[in-house]
N, C-alpha and C positions, 0 to 999 in steps of 0.2 A: 895477182893479189898483193904483191909486194911482201910476201911472207917467205921466211926461210924454210928449209926442209924439216927442221925439228918441230915447229908447231903443226905442220901439215901431217907429219908422221904421228904425232900425238893425237891429233883429231881423228885420223884413220884408225888408230888403236881403240879410241873410244867408240867409234862406229862399229868396229868389230866386236867389242865387248857388249854392245847393245844388239848384236846379231843383225845389224843392218848391212854390213859388207862382209865379204869373205876375202881374206888375204892369202893368196897362194904364192909362196916364195918362187921367185924367178919366172912367174907367169903373169902376175898382175893382181889387181884389186877389182873385185866384182860385186855388184849389188847382190845381196843374199836373196836366194829364191824364196818365194812364199807359195803356199798351196793350202789345200783343204786340211791336210794333216796339221799345219800350223794353227789354223782356226780352232781345231779340236784341242790342241795342246794349250793354247791360250785360254780357251774356255775352262779347261780343267784347273788351270792356275787361278783364274779369276773366281771360279766357284769355291776355291779354298780361301783366298785372301779377302775378297770383298765382303762375304758374310761375316767373317771375323771382324773386319773393320766396322761394319754396321753394328754388330753386337757391342764392341768396345765403345763406339761412339754413343750408343744409347746409355751407357754407364757414365761416360766421361764428358759428354758434350757441355760446352759453356755457352752463355748467351751470345757471345760474339760469333762463334761458329754456327749456332742455330740461325742467327740472322743472315749469315752468308748463304746457308742452305736455302732459306726462304727466298732470298734474292734470286738465286739461280732458278728456283721453281717459278717465281713470278715472271722471269724472263722467258721461260718456256710456256707460259700460260696461253700464248697465242701460237702454238707450235705449227698450226696449219698455215701460218703466214711467214714462217721462217724457212730459210734454205737449209739443206742438209748440213753444209759446213758450219753454219751458225749453230744449229742444234748440237753438232759434235762439240763445238767450242764450249757451249753452256754445259753439256753433259759431262765433259771432261772436268770443268771447274767444279761441278757438283760432286763427282766422285773423288776429286782431290780434297775438297773441303771435308767430305765424309771421312776420308782416310786420315786427314789431319786431326779431326775430332776424336779419333781413336787414341791419340796421345802416344802413338808408337811410330817413331821416325823410320824404323826399318820397314814397317808395313807400308808407310807412305811411299817409300822408295820403290818397293816391289810392285805396288799397285800402279804407280806412275809408269814404271817400266813396261808392265804387261798391257796397260791401257795404250801406251804408245805403239807397241807391237800390233795390237788389235787395230789401231787407227790406220796403220799401213794396209792391212787387209781390207778394212772398210772402204778405203779410198778406191780399191779395185772395183767395188760394186756400188759405188756412190750413186751412179745413175739409175740403179735398180731399187734404191732405198727411198723411203718416205720419212719425213721427220717423225711421224708417229711410230716408226719401227723401233725407236730408242725407248719406247715405253715410259714416256715422261709422267704418265699418271701414277706410276709407282714411286716417283720422287715425292709426291705429296704424302703417300703412305709412309715412306721412309722418314720424312720429316715428323709426321705424327708419332711414329714409333720412338724416335730418338728424343723428341720433346717430352714424351711421357715416360722416358727411361725404360721402355719395354724392350729389353734386349732380345728376347725370343722372337717377338714380332718383327723387329728390325732385321734380324738374321733371316727369317722366313721370307720377308718381302724382298730382300736383296737376292736371295737364291732365285726367287721367281723372276725378278727383274733381269738378272744375268742369263738365266735359262731362256726366257722369252726372246731376248735379243739374239742369243746364239741360234735359236731355231730359225728365226727370220733370216739371219745372216747365212746360215747353212743352206737354206733354199735358194737365196740370191746368188751365193757363191757357186753352187753347183751349176746354175744356168750360165754363169759367166765363164766358166772354165771349159 
C-alpha cells in the first residue's frame, strides 16, 4: 500500500477500539469474534440509545432534518424491489439522521458505533433476511411522531422498531450458527 508502519498501527488501534479486531501481543492481530451474545448486547445498547434519540429528535427536529428523514422513507417505499444491502444503506442513513436530529453529538457517535457493530452481525445472516425485516413501515410512524413533536410516541415507535428487528435477527442468527 505504500504506507509506513505508523499509519497502519494507528488504523489497527482504531479497529481495536471499534471492537473489530483483537490485538494479542507477540501472537498477532485477529478479527474479533462475533456471536449471539454480541447480538443481544448490541440490542441492549440500541434499546437504550435509539429511543432517547427519537425522543430528543421529536423535540429538536428542524425542517432540514425532517426532509432528510422523509427522503430516506421515500427511498424505502419500494422495499420489495430493493436488495438487502440497499435497504441497510437507507436504514443506516435514516437512523443517522434521526440521531443527528437529537442535537446530541455524543449520542450520534454511540448510535453510529453500535449500528456498525450490528451491521457486522447482519452481514452474517444477510442471505436469510428480507428487506421487510428492517421494519421500514415504522420509519413512517417515526417521521409522523417527530414531525408532530410527539416525544412519547417517537420513543415508543423506536422501541418497537428495534425490538421487532432484533426478534427477526435472533431467529435468523440461531439458524445460521
